[in-house]
GUDO-445689 format. One record per residue: z, y, x of N, C-alpha, C in turn; residue number from 0; residue in three letters. Coordinates in steps of 0.02 Angstrom, whole numbers, plus 50000, padded with zeros to 5 digits. Layout:
% residues N
- Z | Y | X | Z | Y | X | Z | Y | X | NUM | ala
...
END
This chain:
% residues 106
- 54985 | 49755 | 51988 | 54951 | 49804 | 51947 | 54942 | 49777 | 51877 | 0 | met
- 54927 | 49713 | 51872 | 54916 | 49683 | 51806 | 54981 | 49684 | 51765 | 1 | glu
- 55037 | 49671 | 51798 | 55102 | 49672 | 51763 | 55116 | 49742 | 51737 | 2 | leu
- 55100 | 49793 | 51777 | 55111 | 49862 | 51756 | 55068 | 49879 | 51696 | 3 | leu
- 55006 | 49859 | 51696 | 54962 | 49875 | 51640 | 54982 | 49837 | 51577 | 4 | ser
- 55009 | 49777 | 51584 | 55032 | 49739 | 51526 | 55094 | 49772 | 51495 | 5 | ile
- 55139 | 49797 | 51537 | 55199 | 49829 | 51511 | 55185 | 49896 | 51478 | 6 | thr
- 55132 | 49930 | 51498 | 55115 | 49995 | 51468 | 55076 | 49989 | 51403 | 7 | leu
- 55049 | 49930 | 51390 | 55011 | 49921 | 51328 | 55059 | 49914 | 51270 | 8 | gln
- 55041 | 49946 | 51215 | 55083 | 49941 | 51156 | 55061 | 49881 | 51115 | 9 | ser
- 55106 | 49853 | 51076 | 55087 | 49797 | 51033 | 55034 | 49819 | 50983 | 10 | pro
- 54994 | 49773 | 50961 | 54939 | 49787 | 50915 | 54967 | 49819 | 50852 | 11 | ala
- 54932 | 49870 | 50828 | 54951 | 49903 | 50767 | 54996 | 49963 | 50774 | 12 | gly
- 55024 | 49975 | 50833 | 55067 | 50033 | 50842 | 55025 | 50092 | 50867 | 13 | gln
- 55033 | 50150 | 50837 | 54995 | 50209 | 50858 | 55020 | 50236 | 50925 | 14 | pro
- 54977 | 50272 | 50961 | 54997 | 50303 | 51023 | 54996 | 50256 | 51082 | 15 | gly
- 54961 | 50202 | 51079 | 54959 | 50154 | 51134 | 54922 | 50178 | 51195 | 16 | gly
- 54878 | 50226 | 51188 | 54839 | 50251 | 51244 | 54877 | 50300 | 51289 | 17 | gly
- 54933 | 50326 | 51265 | 54971 | 50374 | 51304 | 54999 | 50345 | 51368 | 18 | trp
- 55019 | 50283 | 51366 | 55046 | 50250 | 51426 | 54994 | 50246 | 51481 | 19 | gly
- 54933 | 50230 | 51462 | 54879 | 50225 | 51511 | 54862 | 50294 | 51539 | 20 | met
- 54860 | 50345 | 51495 | 54846 | 50412 | 51519 | 54901 | 50437 | 51566 | 21 | leu
- 54963 | 50420 | 51550 | 55018 | 50438 | 51594 | 55012 | 50405 | 51662 | 22 | leu
- 54993 | 50342 | 51663 | 54984 | 50306 | 51726 | 54928 | 50337 | 51768 | 23 | met
- 54873 | 50355 | 51737 | 54817 | 50385 | 51773 | 54837 | 50454 | 51800 | 24 | ile
- 54873 | 50492 | 51759 | 54897 | 50558 | 51781 | 54944 | 50552 | 51841 | 25 | gly
- 54989 | 50504 | 51839 | 55035 | 50493 | 51895 | 54997 | 50473 | 51958 | 26 | met
- 54945 | 50434 | 51950 | 54904 | 50413 | 52007 | 54872 | 50474 | 52040 | 27 | leu
- 54845 | 50521 | 52000 | 54815 | 50581 | 52028 | 54867 | 50625 | 52063 | 28 | phe
- 54926 | 50631 | 52035 | 54979 | 50671 | 52067 | 54999 | 50640 | 52134 | 29 | val
- 55006 | 50575 | 52136 | 55024 | 50541 | 52198 | 54969 | 50549 | 52250 | 30 | ile
- 54906 | 50542 | 52229 | 54850 | 50551 | 52276 | 54850 | 50623 | 52303 | 31 | met
- 54864 | 50672 | 52262 | 54864 | 50741 | 52284 | 54916 | 50753 | 52338 | 32 | tyr
- 54978 | 50731 | 52326 | 55032 | 50745 | 52373 | 55029 | 50702 | 52436 | 33 | phe
- 54999 | 50643 | 52434 | 54998 | 50601 | 52493 | 54931 | 50601 | 52530 | 34 | phe
- 54878 | 50625 | 52499 | 54813 | 50624 | 52532 | 54780 | 50693 | 52538 | 35 | met
- 54774 | 50728 | 52483 | 54736 | 50790 | 52482 | 54775 | 50847 | 52515 | 36 | ile
- 54836 | 50857 | 52496 | 54875 | 50913 | 52521 | 54886 | 50910 | 52597 | 37 | arg
- 54904 | 50853 | 52627 | 54912 | 50851 | 52700 | 54846 | 50867 | 52736 | 38 | pro
- 54790 | 50844 | 52708 | 54726 | 50857 | 52739 | 54710 | 50932 | 52737 | 39 | gln
- 54727 | 50966 | 52682 | 54716 | 51038 | 52677 | 54758 | 51075 | 52728 | 40 | gln
- 54820 | 51054 | 52737 | 54864 | 51086 | 52786 | 54836 | 51078 | 52857 | 41 | lys
- 54811 | 51019 | 52872 | 54782 | 51006 | 52938 | 54721 | 51049 | 52950 | 42 | lys
- 54678 | 51056 | 52899 | 54619 | 51098 | 52906 | 54638 | 51171 | 52917 | 43 | gln
- 54690 | 51195 | 52884 | 54712 | 51264 | 52895 | 54737 | 51274 | 52966 | 44 | lys
- 54774 | 51225 | 52993 | 54799 | 51230 | 53062 | 54741 | 51232 | 53111 | 45 | glu
- 54691 | 51190 | 53100 | 54632 | 51189 | 53145 | 54596 | 51255 | 53141 | 46 | ile
- 54589 | 51284 | 53081 | 54555 | 51348 | 53073 | 54593 | 51403 | 53109 | 47 | gln
- 54660 | 51403 | 53104 | 54700 | 51453 | 53140 | 54691 | 51447 | 53215 | 48 | lys
- 54689 | 51385 | 53240 | 54679 | 51373 | 53311 | 54612 | 51400 | 53333 | 49 | met
- 54559 | 51388 | 53294 | 54492 | 51412 | 53311 | 54489 | 51488 | 53313 | 50 | arg
- 54524 | 51520 | 53266 | 54524 | 51594 | 53263 | 54563 | 51624 | 53321 | 51 | glu
- 54611 | 51588 | 53348 | 54653 | 51615 | 53402 | 54624 | 51603 | 53472 | 52 | ser
- 54568 | 51568 | 53477 | 54537 | 51554 | 53542 | 54512 | 51619 | 53573 | 53 | leu
- 54516 | 51622 | 53640 | 54492 | 51680 | 53676 | 54456 | 51657 | 53740 | 54 | lys
- 54422 | 51703 | 53772 | 54385 | 51688 | 53833 | 54435 | 51663 | 53886 | 55 | val
- 54417 | 51608 | 53919 | 54460 | 51579 | 53971 | 54499 | 51518 | 53947 | 56 | gly
- 54505 | 51507 | 53881 | 54540 | 51449 | 53855 | 54500 | 51386 | 53868 | 57 | asp
- 54535 | 51332 | 53879 | 54502 | 51266 | 53887 | 54503 | 51232 | 53819 | 58 | arg
- 54446 | 51201 | 53802 | 54438 | 51170 | 53736 | 54408 | 51101 | 53742 | 59 | ile
- 54413 | 51064 | 53687 | 54380 | 50999 | 53680 | 54340 | 51003 | 53616 | 60 | ile
- 54276 | 50985 | 53619 | 54235 | 50985 | 53559 | 54243 | 50919 | 53522 | 61 | thr
- 54218 | 50917 | 53461 | 54223 | 50856 | 53422 | 54183 | 50799 | 53452 | 62 | ser
- 54135 | 50815 | 53495 | 54096 | 50764 | 53531 | 54130 | 50740 | 53594 | 63 | gly
- 54187 | 50770 | 53612 | 54224 | 50748 | 53671 | 54208 | 50787 | 53734 | 64 | gly
- 54170 | 50841 | 53729 | 54152 | 50881 | 53787 | 54210 | 50930 | 53802 | 65 | val
- 54233 | 50928 | 53865 | 54286 | 50973 | 53888 | 54254 | 51032 | 53922 | 66 | his
- 54280 | 51091 | 53910 | 54252 | 51150 | 53942 | 54297 | 51210 | 53938 | 67 | gly
- 54274 | 51264 | 53969 | 54311 | 51327 | 53971 | 54268 | 51380 | 53936 | 68 | lys
- 54298 | 51418 | 53891 | 54260 | 51468 | 53853 | 54240 | 51526 | 53899 | 69 | ile
- 54176 | 51542 | 53898 | 54150 | 51599 | 53937 | 54132 | 51658 | 53892 | 70 | lys
- 54106 | 51645 | 53831 | 54088 | 51697 | 53784 | 54102 | 51672 | 53714 | 71 | glu
- 54120 | 51719 | 53670 | 54130 | 51702 | 53599 | 54089 | 51749 | 53557 | 72 | ile
- 54049 | 51721 | 53512 | 54009 | 51760 | 53464 | 54035 | 51744 | 53394 | 73 | glu
- 53999 | 51765 | 53343 | 54022 | 51754 | 53274 | 54029 | 51680 | 53257 | 74 | asp
- 53977 | 51641 | 53269 | 53979 | 51571 | 53249 | 53972 | 51522 | 53307 | 75 | thr
- 53959 | 51547 | 53367 | 53950 | 51503 | 53424 | 53992 | 51526 | 53484 | 76 | val
- 54001 | 51479 | 53531 | 54037 | 51493 | 53593 | 53995 | 51468 | 53651 | 77 | met
- 54000 | 51502 | 53706 | 53969 | 51479 | 53768 | 54025 | 51450 | 53810 | 78 | leu
- 54021 | 51385 | 53825 | 54074 | 51354 | 53864 | 54044 | 51328 | 53929 | 79 | ile
- 54085 | 51329 | 53981 | 54064 | 51303 | 54047 | 54095 | 51234 | 54054 | 80 | glu
- 54052 | 51184 | 54061 | 54077 | 51115 | 54066 | 54080 | 51090 | 54138 | 81 | ile
- 54045 | 51124 | 54183 | 54048 | 51110 | 54254 | 54028 | 51174 | 54290 | 82 | ala
- 54035 | 51175 | 54356 | 54018 | 51234 | 54395 | 53946 | 51254 | 54383 | 83 | glu
- 53936 | 51310 | 54349 | 53869 | 51336 | 54337 | 53832 | 51304 | 54278 | 84 | gly
- 53864 | 51258 | 54242 | 53833 | 51225 | 54185 | 53866 | 51252 | 54121 | 85 | val
- 53827 | 51288 | 54082 | 53853 | 51319 | 54021 | 53816 | 51292 | 53961 | 86 | arg
- 53854 | 51280 | 53907 | 53827 | 51252 | 53846 | 53849 | 51295 | 53787 | 87 | val
- 53803 | 51307 | 53741 | 53820 | 51345 | 53681 | 53838 | 51295 | 53626 | 88 | lys
- 53897 | 51302 | 53597 | 53920 | 51256 | 53544 | 53941 | 51296 | 53483 | 89 | val
- 53938 | 51265 | 53426 | 53960 | 51295 | 53364 | 54036 | 51298 | 53362 | 90 | asp
- 54065 | 51352 | 53335 | 54138 | 51357 | 53332 | 54169 | 51300 | 53292 | 91 | lys
- 54134 | 51277 | 53241 | 54160 | 51224 | 53198 | 54167 | 51158 | 53236 | 92 | ala
- 54132 | 51151 | 53293 | 54137 | 51088 | 53330 | 54196 | 51086 | 53378 | 93 | ser
- 54233 | 51141 | 53384 | 54292 | 51142 | 53427 | 54348 | 51104 | 53392 | 94 | val
- 54372 | 51053 | 53426 | 54422 | 51008 | 53396 | 54492 | 51026 | 53418 | 95 | phe
- 54501 | 51043 | 53482 | 54568 | 51056 | 53508 | 54564 | 51104 | 53566 | 96 | ala
- 54619 | 51139 | 53577 | 54626 | 51181 | 53636 | 54677 | 51148 | 53682 | 97 | ala
- 54663 | 51148 | 53746 | 54709 | 51117 | 53794 | 54738 | 51172 | 53837 | 98 | thr
- 54797 | 51158 | 53864 | 54827 | 51208 | 53909 | 54809 | 51189 | 53981 | 99 | asn
- 54823 | 51233 | 54027 | 54802 | 51224 | 54097 | 54833 | 51163 | 54129 | 100 | glu
- 54896 | 51145 | 54111 | 54928 | 51088 | 54143 | 54895 | 51023 | 54123 | 101 | thr
- 54873 | 51017 | 54061 | 54838 | 50957 | 54040 | 54770 | 50952 | 54073 | 102 | gln
- 54734 | 51008 | 54079 | 54667 | 51008 | 54107 | 54667 | 50992 | 54181 | 103 | ala
- 54721 | 51009 | 54217 | 54722 | 50998 | 54289 | 54743 | 50927 | 54308 | 104 | ser
- 54767 | 50888 | 54261 | 54790 | 50819 | 54277 | 54733 | 50772 | 54289 | 105 | lys
END
């Protein structure tokens, strides 16, 4: 990093020496956007689509690791059955993944 900053510095007395540093900072933000921010946004959109497509009877996993089957769906919460006769109300935002029947039966 030090070598890069030395090469971008202009010799003393030449105008426009700050442009190299601004260019480097701009490039850093562009790289951060494409490698960190954009993939995270895509992942959040996929999770949101999955949450919207859930229906009664689907098996889910919450962010706390609780496995269950959806019994009721309301605006912001779901009622899931985690064992025979044991039902828990969870926030829709806490649903992390949906599992299919073959995975749940293993």
